[in-house]
PALODREN-51851 format. One record per residue: x, y, z of N, C-alpha, C, CB in turn; residue in one letter. Coordinates in steps of 0.05 Angstrom, whole numbers, padded with zeros to 5 digits, always signed. Glycine has a CB too. Layout:
PALODREN-51851
XYZXYZXYZXYZA ...
end
This chain:
PALODREN-51851
+02573+01681+02134+02586+01696+02112+02598+01728+02127+02560+01701+02086M +02627+01728+02116+02641+01749+02130+02636+01773+02122+02668+01745+02130N +02633+01791+02137+02637+01820+02131+02661+01833+02129+02625+01833+02148F +02667+01844+02101+02691+01856+02098+02702+01873+02117+02691+01868+02078P +02729+01866+02126+02740+01887+02143+02772+01876+02140+02725+01888+02177N +02789+01893+02153+02822+01892+02144+02832+01866+02157+02842+01920+02156K +02824+01858+02181+02828+01832+02191+02827+01807+02177+02813+01830+02208E +02800+01807+02164+02797+01783+02144+02809+01785+02113+02766+01777+02141N +02822+01806+02106+02832+01809+02080+02810+01820+02058+02844+01782+02073G +02785+01823+02066+02766+01829+02046+02765+01855+02045+02742+01817+02050L +02766+01869+02020+02766+01898+02016+02738+01905+02012+02783+01907+01993I +02727+01921+02034+02700+01935+02032+02697+01955+02009+02693+01949+02058P +02673+01954+01995+02669+01975+01974+02661+01999+01993+02644+01966+01950T +02656+02016+01975+02660+02047+01989+02631+02048+02004+02664+02079+01962Q +02600+02039+01990+02581+02038+02007+02583+02021+02034+02562+02030+01993S +02593+01998+02030+02601+01983+02059+02617+01999+02077+02619+01958+02054Q +02639+02007+02071+02660+02025+02090+02637+02052+02099+02694+02038+02068E +02620+02060+02083+02601+02082+02098+02586+02068+02117+02581+02097+02080M +02574+02047+02110+02556+02032+02131+02575+02024+02157+02543+02002+02116L +02597+02012+02154+02617+02010+02176+02618+02032+02194+02644+02005+02167I +02626+02051+02178+02631+02078+02196+02607+02085+02217+02634+02103+02175N +02582+02086+02194+02557+02094+02211+02551+02073+02234+02531+02096+02191L +02554+02054+02229+02552+02030+02253+02568+02037+02277+02564+01999+02242L +02591+02044+02268+02613+02052+02292+02605+02074+02307+02640+02060+02282A +02585+02090+02303+02580+02118+02312+02559+02106+02330+02571+02144+02287D +02557+02109+02359+02544+02102+02381+02518+02116+02377+02559+02109+02408P +02515+02138+02368+02489+02160+02367+02475+02144+02343+02497+02199+02358N +02487+02135+02319+02473+02122+02301+02458+02098+02307+02488+02118+02282V +02470+02080+02323+02463+02057+02333+02439+02060+02348+02484+02046+02347T +02436+02081+02364+02418+02087+02384+02395+02095+02377+02427+02104+02398T +02395+02118+02353+02375+02126+02336+02366+02104+02320+02383+02148+02320K +02379+02082+02305+02369+02059+02293+02350+02044+02310+02391+02043+02285L +02364+02042+02336+02354+02023+02353+02321+02038+02368+02382+02017+02378Y +02325+02065+02367+02299+02075+02378+02275+02077+02352+02305+02107+02391D +02286+02079+02330+02265+02079+02307+02257+02053+02307+02276+02088+02278S +02266+02029+02308+02260+02001+02309+02237+01996+02331+02286+01984+02314A +02244+02008+02358+02230+02004+02380+02202+02021+02373+02247+02013+02406K +02198+02044+02361+02182+02053+02352+02166+02038+02331+02190+02072+02348R +02176+02029+02314+02162+02018+02293+02151+01993+02307+02180+02013+02267M +02160+01980+02321+02150+01954+02337+02127+01965+02354+02175+01940+02359M +02123+01983+02371+02105+01994+02382+02084+02001+02363+02115+02015+02396W +02086+02013+02345+02067+02018+02318+02049+01996+02315+02083+02019+02291S +02069+01970+02313+02049+01947+02300+02034+01936+02324+02066+01921+02284V +02045+01940+02346+02029+01932+02367+02004+01948+02373+02045+01931+02390V +02010+01970+02376+01983+01989+02373+01967+01984+02351+01989+02017+02371Q +01972+01982+02330+01958+01977+02306+01937+01949+02307+01982+01974+02283Y +01956+01928+02318+01942+01901+02325+01918+01904+02350+01967+01879+02336N +01924+01920+02366+01900+01926+02390+01882+01943+02381+01910+01939+02416E +01889+01961+02356+01868+01972+02346+01847+01956+02333+01877+01989+02331M +01857+01938+02318+01839+01916+02299+01827+01901+02317+01856+01895+02278K +01840+01899+02342+01826+01881+02362+01801+01889+02370+01840+01877+02385M +01801+01920+02376+01782+01931+02388+01756+01932+02365+01794+01958+02400L +01762+01934+02341+01744+01934+02320+01729+01909+02321+01756+01939+02293Y +01750+01883+02321+01736+01862+02321+01719+01856+02339+01749+01847+02320S +01726+01866+02366+01712+01863+02391+01687+01877+02383+01726+01874+02418C +01680+01906+02374+01660+01919+02363+01641+01899+02349+01670+01939+02346A +01656+01888+02330+01637+01869+02307+01620+01851+02322+01657+01848+02285L +01638+01837+02344+01625+01815+02358+01604+01830+02375+01645+01795+02375K +01603+01851+02387+01579+01868+02404+01554+01866+02381+01590+01907+02413E +01561+01881+02361+01536+01886+02343+01528+01859+02331+01542+01908+02317I +01540+01844+02319+01532+01811+02318+01514+01800+02334+01553+01795+02323Q +01523+01803+02365+01512+01787+02383+01480+01802+02386+01531+01786+02411T +01479+01828+02382+01454+01847+02382+01438+01837+02361+01461+01877+02379K +01443+01827+02336+01430+01823+02313+01421+01797+02320+01446+01827+02287F +01436+01780+02326+01429+01751+02335+01411+01748+02358+01455+01736+02343E +01412+01762+02375+01390+01764+02400+01369+01774+02386+01397+01784+02425V +01365+01794+02373+01342+01806+02355+01332+01782+02341+01352+01830+02334L +01341+01772+02324+01333+01748+02308+01319+01726+02328+01360+01735+02293S +01333+01722+02347+01320+01694+02371+01295+01712+02376+01344+01684+02409T +01299+01738+02378+01270+01746+02398+01246+01746+02372+01273+01786+02418E +01254+01758+02347+01235+01757+02326+01225+01731+02319+01246+01769+02305F +01242+01705+02317+01239+01682+02316+01218+01668+02336+01262+01674+02318S +01221+01676+02360+01199+01668+02380+01175+01684+02383+01209+01667+02405L +01176+01710+02376+01151+01725+02380+01131+01724+02356+01158+01754+02387R +01147+01724+02331+01134+01729+02311+01127+01704+02292+01148+01750+02300N +01109+01706+02269+01106+01689+02254+01126+01687+02232+01084+01690+02249N +01148+01700+02232+01170+01706+02208+01191+01719+02223+01160+01726+02182R +01212+01716+02211+01237+01731+02222+01247+01749+02204+01259+01713+02229N +01251+01776+02206+01255+01796+02191+01288+01793+02181+01247+01823+02207P +01302+01776+02200+01332+01778+02187+01335+01752+02172+01358+01780+02212I +01348+01748+02151+01354+01726+02134+01385+01716+02143+01350+01735+02103S +01399+01732+02142+01431+01728+02150+01445+01750+02159+01449+01720+02127S +01468+01746+02169+01489+01767+02184+01512+01759+02176+01490+01768+02216I +01529+01779+02164+01555+01772+02160+01569+01797+02172+01561+01767+02129S +01597+01791+02177+01613+01811+02185+01644+01816+02164+01618+01805+02216T +01656+01840+02171+01677+01839+02155+01699+01860+02168+01668+01847+02127R +01721+01855+02168+01744+01873+02176+01760+01880+02157+01760+01863+02194L +01763+01908+02155+01778+01911+02133+01806+01909+02136+01774+01933+02123K +01820+01899+02111+01851+01887+02113+01863+01910+02114+01863+01869+02089S +01887+01908+02124+01909+01928+02127+01916+01942+02097+01936+01912+02140T +01920+01925+02077+01922+01937+02050+01896+01956+02039+01927+01913+02031D +01874+01949+02048+01854+01963+02040+01852+01991+02057+01831+01946+02042S +01858+01987+02085+01862+02010+02102+01885+02031+02089+01872+01999+02132I +01912+02024+02085+01925+02040+02072+01917+02049+02046+01945+02031+02072L +01908+02037+02028+01896+02048+02007+01879+02070+02007+01885+02032+01998D +01858+02067+02022+01836+02085+02029+01843+02106+02040+01819+02075+02045K +01864+02112+02063+01880+02133+02070+01898+02151+02045+01899+02118+02090L +01914+02129+02026+01932+02149+02010+01907+02158+01991+01963+02134+01990E +01890+02147+01983+01875+02159+01957+01857+02184+01968+01853+02133+01941R +01855+02182+01992+01836+02207+02004+01861+02227+02017+01810+02196+02034N +01886+02221+02015+01906+02245+02025+01907+02245+02055+01897+02276+02014G +01896+02227+02068+01901+02229+02098+01927+02217+02107+01879+02214+02114W +01935+02225+02131+01955+02215+02148+01953+02183+02148+01952+02227+02176P +01976+02174+02142+01977+02147+02154+01984+02138+02184+01995+02134+02139I +01968+02145+02196+01974+02141+02231+01951+02130+02241+01980+02172+02251T +01951+02115+02268+01930+02107+02278+01907+02125+02282+01937+02097+02298L +01915+02150+02291+01895+02172+02299+01880+02176+02273+01908+02201+02310E +01888+02177+02249+01879+02184+02221+01860+02163+02216+01902+02185+02198S +01872+02138+02223+01853+02113+02214+01825+02119+02231+01869+02078+02223M +01834+02119+02251+01808+02121+02273+01789+02144+02267+01819+02125+02306E +01798+02169+02262+01784+02192+02256+01772+02191+02229+01801+02214+02258E +01787+02181+02209+01774+02182+02178+01762+02161+02168+01794+02187+02157N +01765+02135+02179+01750+02114+02164+01731+02103+02187+01771+02090+02150L +01712+02104+02172+01683+02094+02188+01680+02062+02185+01655+02109+02172A +01691+02055+02163+01680+02028+02156+01706+02005+02157+01666+02029+02123D +01720+02003+02177+01740+01986+02186+01723+01962+02193+01758+01998+02210I +01702+01964+02210+01691+01941+02223+01660+01946+02201+01688+01945+02264A +01652+01922+02192+01628+01926+02178+01612+01902+02180+01632+01932+02151G +01587+01901+02181+01569+01884+02192+01546+01884+02161+01556+01897+02227I +01536+01867+02154+01512+01864+02129+01485+01845+02144+01529+01844+02096R +01472+01859+02145+01441+01841+02155+01429+01844+02124+01415+01859+02187V +01416+01816+02119+01399+01810+02096+01374+01806+02110+01408+01783+02077I +01349+01823+02094+01323+01815+02104+01306+01810+02079+01310+01839+02124C +01286+01797+02087+01267+01787+02062+01249+01810+02052+01247+01763+02070P +01241+01831+02067+01224+01851+02055+01237+01881+02062+01193+01848+02066Y +01229+01898+02045+01236+01925+02048+01231+01939+02076+01222+01939+02028I +01207+01935+02088+01199+01942+02114+01215+01931+02135+01173+01936+02119D +01225+01907+02134+01244+01886+02151+01270+01905+02157+01254+01854+02131D +01280+01920+02134+01298+01936+02137+01299+01957+02162+01298+01946+02113I +01275+01970+02162+01276+01996+02177+01260+01981+02203+01258+02026+02159Y +01249+01957+02208+01242+01947+02238+01269+01942+02253+01223+01917+02239T +01291+01926+02237+01316+01920+02244+01327+01940+02251+01330+01909+02227I +01335+01965+02236+01352+01990+02246+01339+01998+02267+01356+02016+02225A +01310+02002+02268+01297+02020+02291+01303+02002+02313+01263+02026+02289D +01303+01975+02316+01305+01960+02342+01332+01962+02350+01296+01928+02341A +01354+01964+02332+01380+01967+02339+01385+02000+02353+01398+01960+02310L +01381+02015+02342+01381+02043+02351+01361+02049+02379+01370+02061+02324L +01342+02032+02379+01338+02034+02412+01352+02032+02434+01324+02021+02419R +01371+02014+02425+01387+02004+02449+01405+02026+02459+01406+01979+02442Q +01400+02029+02487+01416+02052+02497+01452+02054+02493+01409+02052+02528D +01460+02035+02488+01491+02034+02489+01501+02038+02456+01503+02000+02504D +01478+02040+02439+01481+02044+02415+01478+02073+02402+01466+02028+02405V +01499+02085+02391+01500+02113+02387+01502+02118+02349+01529+02127+02407T +01485+02129+02342+01479+02137+02313+01502+02159+02307+01446+02149+02307L +01512+02150+02289+01534+02175+02281+01525+02189+02254+01569+02161+02274I +01518+02169+02236+01509+02174+02211+01489+02156+02198+01530+02176+02196R +01471+02162+02184+01450+02149+02165+01450+02157+02143+01426+02150+02172R +01452+02136+02122+01449+02147+02097+01430+02118+02083+01483+02156+02082K +01403+02130+02073+01387+02117+02064+01389+02111+02032+01367+02127+02072D +01405+02096+02026+01406+02092+01995+01381+02075+01983+01433+02076+01986Y +01361+02068+01999+01336+02056+01986+01317+02078+01976+01322+02038+02007I +01312+02101+01994+01298+02120+01986+01313+02140+01967+01289+02132+02009E +01339+02142+01968+01358+02155+01953+01376+02140+01940+01370+02172+01966N +01368+02124+01921+01393+02106+01909+01417+02121+01897+01382+02088+01887P +01441+02106+01899+01458+02115+01887+01455+02115+01851+01478+02101+01898K +01471+02134+01837+01470+02135+01808+01474+02109+01799+01489+02153+01796A +01484+02095+01809+01488+02064+01789+01466+02048+01798+01521+02043+01794N +01448+02059+01820+01425+02042+01823+01427+02019+01849+01422+02026+01794G +01447+02027+01863+01454+02016+01889+01433+02022+01911+01481+02027+01898Y +01426+02009+01924+01401+02009+01948+01413+01997+01977+01374+01985+01937R +01412+02007+01997+01416+01991+02021+01413+02016+02040+01445+01972+02023S +01408+02010+02061+01408+02029+02085+01437+02023+02102+01378+02024+02106L +01451+02046+02105+01476+02048+02116+01474+02064+02145+01494+02062+02095H +01483+02050+02166+01485+02063+02194+01513+02067+02202+01472+02048+02216L +01522+02087+02207+01549+02087+02220+01541+02090+02251+01569+02112+02209I +01551+02073+02267+01544+02071+02295+01568+02070+02312+01529+02047+02301I +01567+02080+02336+01587+02072+02358+01579+02055+02380+01597+02093+02371S +01596+02041+02391+01584+02018+02406+01608+02013+02431+01579+01987+02384V +01605+02013+02453+01628+02013+02470+01637+01988+02471+01624+02023+02494P +01666+01980+02470+01678+01958+02479+01694+01958+02508+01694+01950+02458V +01680+01943+02522+01692+01942+02547+01717+01917+02550+01667+01937+02568F +01737+01925+02562+01762+01910+02567+01767+01907+02594+01784+01923+02556L +01787+01897+02602+01796+01891+02634+01798+01914+02649+01823+01877+02638S +01808+01935+02634+01815+01957+02652+01804+01982+02635+01849+01958+02659E +01791+01987+02614+01782+02004+02603+01758+02000+02586+01800+02012+02592T +01751+02026+02570+01726+02019+02557+01728+02043+02530+01695+02022+02581K +01723+02030+02507+01730+02049+02489+01704+02052+02468+01758+02040+02476K +01696+02069+02457+01675+02069+02437+01689+02065+02408+01657+02097+02438N +01673+02048+02396+01690+02040+02368+01663+02046+02344+01705+01998+02370M +01669+02050+02321+01655+02057+02301+01649+02029+02287+01669+02079+02285K +01626+02023+02276+01621+02002+02262+01597+02012+02237+01611+01980+02284V +01609+02003+02214+01587+02008+02194+01564+01984+02192+01602+02012+02166E +01540+01990+02189+01523+01967+02187+01503+01973+02159+01504+01963+02218V +01505+01953+02146+01489+01953+02120+01470+01940+02123+01501+01945+02096Q +01443+01942+02118+01417+01926+02119+01409+01928+02093+01395+01935+02138I +01396+01907+02081+01388+01906+02056+01371+01882+02045+01412+01908+02042R +01354+01881+02027+01340+01858+02021+01357+01841+02004+01314+01865+02008T +01343+01810+02002+01356+01793+01993+01367+01801+01962+01341+01771+01997I +01347+01811+01949+01349+01823+01924+01365+01839+01916+01331+01832+01920A +01369+01859+01935+01389+01882+01939+01417+01874+01944+01381+01900+01963M +01419+01854+01956+01445+01839+01962+01454+01822+01936+01440+01819+01989D +01435+01813+01922+01445+01795+01899+01455+01817+01876+01418+01772+01886F +01442+01839+01874+01448+01858+01855+01473+01871+01863+01427+01877+01853W +01479+01882+01891+01504+01890+01898+01531+01874+01893+01502+01895+01924A +01521+01844+01896+01546+01828+01895+01558+01825+01863+01539+01799+01908S +01538+01827+01848+01546+01831+01819+01560+01856+01814+01523+01831+01801L +01549+01881+01827+01563+01903+01817+01586+01907+01829+01550+01926+01819E +01595+01895+01856+01620+01893+01864+01641+01882+01847+01618+01881+01885H +01631+01858+01835+01649+01846+01817+01655+01862+01793+01639+01821+01809Q +01637+01876+01781+01641+01894+01759+01660+01915+01764+01617+01907+01750M +01657+01930+01794+01670+01953+01795+01700+01939+01798+01658+01973+01819K +01707+01920+01811+01735+01910+01813+01747+01893+01793+01738+01896+01836Y +01735+01890+01773+01743+01876+01745+01752+01902+01726+01715+01855+01730K +01775+01894+01718+01787+01914+01697+01785+01905+01671+01816+01921+01702K +01784+01924+01648+01783+01915+01620+01765+01899+01613+01803+01905+01613D +01735+01899+01620+01715+01889+01614+01703+01897+01588+01701+01893+01632I +01702+01881+01568+01690+01892+01542+01663+01904+01550+01686+01869+01519P +01654+01929+01537+01627+01933+01537+01619+01937+01566+01613+01910+01524E +01641+01953+01584+01636+01955+01608+01611+01979+01613+01663+01959+01621A +01607+01997+01597+01585+02019+01596+01562+02009+01596+01585+02037+01574A +01559+01991+01570+01532+01976+01566+01528+01956+01589+01532+01960+01537A +01546+01950+01602+01538+01925+01625+01528+01942+01646+01564+01904+01638I +01539+01967+01655+01534+01984+01675+01503+01992+01671+01554+02009+01674M +01496+02001+01650+01470+02009+01638+01452+01991+01646+01470+02010+01610E +01458+01960+01639+01440+01938+01642+01437+01935+01674+01451+01910+01627E +01457+01940+01685+01458+01934+01717+01440+01956+01725+01490+01934+01734L +01437+01978+01718+01423+02003+01726+01391+01992+01724+01431+02031+01704L +01384+01982+01698+01355+01975+01694+01348+01949+01709+01349+01971+01663R +01369+01932+01714+01366+01912+01734+01360+01924+01763+01391+01897+01734C +01374+01943+01775+01368+01956+01800+01341+01961+01798+01385+01980+01807A +01326+01974+01779+01296+01987+01782+01279+01960+01778+01288+02014+01757E +01283+01945+01763+01270+01922+01766+01270+01903+01791+01277+01910+01747I +01296+01903+01807+01292+01890+01825+01281+01909+01853+01316+01876+01827I +01279+01931+01855+01271+01949+01872+01238+01944+01861+01287+01981+01869H +01230+01947+01840+01199+01943+01832+01185+01918+01849+01196+01937+01798D +01207+01898+01844+01199+01871+01853+01199+01868+01883+01218+01849+01841T +01217+01885+01897+01216+01883+01922+01190+01894+01933+01239+01895+01933D +01185+01917+01916+01155+01931+01929+01132+01915+01923+01147+01961+01916V +01132+01897+01902+01110+01882+01897+01108+01864+01916+01109+01871+01875R +01131+01848+01919+01132+01826+01941+01121+01837+01969+01163+01816+01946M +01126+01858+01972+01122+01871+02001+01089+01871+01999+01139+01908+02006L +01079+01886+01980+01052+01887+01977+01038+01865+01975+01044+01900+01959R +01045+01847+01964+01030+01814+01963+01035+01805+01994+01048+01785+01936I +01058+01806+02009+01056+01798+02033+01036+01816+02053+01082+01797+02041R +01034+01841+02052+01019+01855+02066+00989+01846+02061+01025+01883+02061E +00980+01841+02031+00954+01833+02027+00948+01810+02035+00947+01834+02005H +00968+01787+02037+00960+01766+02047+00953+01770+02080+00979+01745+02039I +00970+01781+02090+00968+01787+02120+00940+01799+02129+00991+01807+02130E +00935+01823+02112+00911+01832+02118+00880+01819+02114+00914+01852+02106S +00883+01799+02092+00854+01781+02090+00856+01757+02111+00849+01767+02055V +00883+01752+02119+00876+01727+02134+00866+01729+02163+00899+01711+02134A +00851+01709+02168+00840+01708+02193+00859+01715+02217+00829+01682+02196D +00847+01731+02236+00862+01739+02253+00865+01719+02278+00854+01763+02258A +00887+01709+02283+00891+01681+02302+00874+01689+02328+00927+01674+02312P +00871+01668+02341+00859+01673+02370+00884+01673+02388+00836+01649+02380T +00880+01676+02414+00898+01672+02431+00908+01642+02440+00888+01687+02452E +00894+01624+02426+00898+01599+02433+00916+01596+02409+00872+01579+02438E +00911+01606+02386+00928+01602+02363+00957+01605+02365+00920+01618+02343D +00957+01635+02379+00980+01649+02381+01001+01630+02405+00970+01682+02391L +00985+01622+02425+00996+01607+02442+01013+01588+02433+00980+01596+02455L +00995+01566+02417+01004+01539+02403+01028+01548+02386+00978+01524+02383L +01026+01574+02371+01049+01576+02346+01073+01585+02363+01041+01602+02317E +01074+01599+02388+01095+01598+02403+01109+01579+02417+01092+01609+02414R +01093+01561+02423+01106+01539+02435+01118+01516+02413+01086+01525+02456I +01106+01521+02391+01116+01508+02366+01151+01517+02360+01095+01518+02340G +01150+01547+02364+01175+01557+02353+01191+01553+02374+01175+01586+02344R +01185+01547+02398+01206+01550+02421+01236+01535+02416+01192+01538+02449L +01230+01510+02413+01248+01493+02407+01271+01504+02385+01234+01469+02398D +01259+01510+02366+01275+01521+02339+01288+01550+02351+01250+01527+02309L +01279+01569+02358+01287+01595+02361+01311+01593+02384+01262+01615+02369S +01309+01571+02402+01327+01569+02428+01355+01555+02415+01311+01547+02456L +01356+01543+02395+01376+01528+02389+01403+01542+02383+01367+01513+02369K 
end
């Protein structure tokens, strides 16, 4: 495609002629080049930041996996049912910054957003949630920034979970950087409810939405009551069971060795 100029006989439009004149100015081309270079550096720095968050997730996931292995070996049951991780998408990051009126910069992203890296741990029983949280927070390289207990103080819609914002160091070849990770710990039943509520929140134009939200709130109360009842049943069974002998414990641990070390 030929760009309009006097040599090829094509007549440039007024806007094209203005662009030709601008590009002929060395100051303008230098500014354009510098602007493009800054943009490229921003992209590189953003990807490096996302990489650090991804590494922080791996650090915390490994910690939970180690705890899971230990509990499987030492106890007659594991308080961790599953572990999943999530790294917030670029669209979600930009949307949250814009919605809250925060600057769209790397510094703003790091300072204002605590949920870019998220990990969710699912437990069988309510008391397992606090056992796992305490075990994580006792580790000397984990720093608690904020704790929100939505089990003791559920949200108005019925949502329950334990949320921890923590900081963990990520060690690279030449540097170390502390990164924030959001940890959510909940029971299987809480997670089942939260998944359905999440679908409801992001679906638009659902008929009778208010009635559905009221029903979800009732379900949240039923689920919490079931969680409490199941915990009491387990505690009762454990209290009346015969105390295992030292030989029983030894044989039980030997039987779990191969499974826990896979």
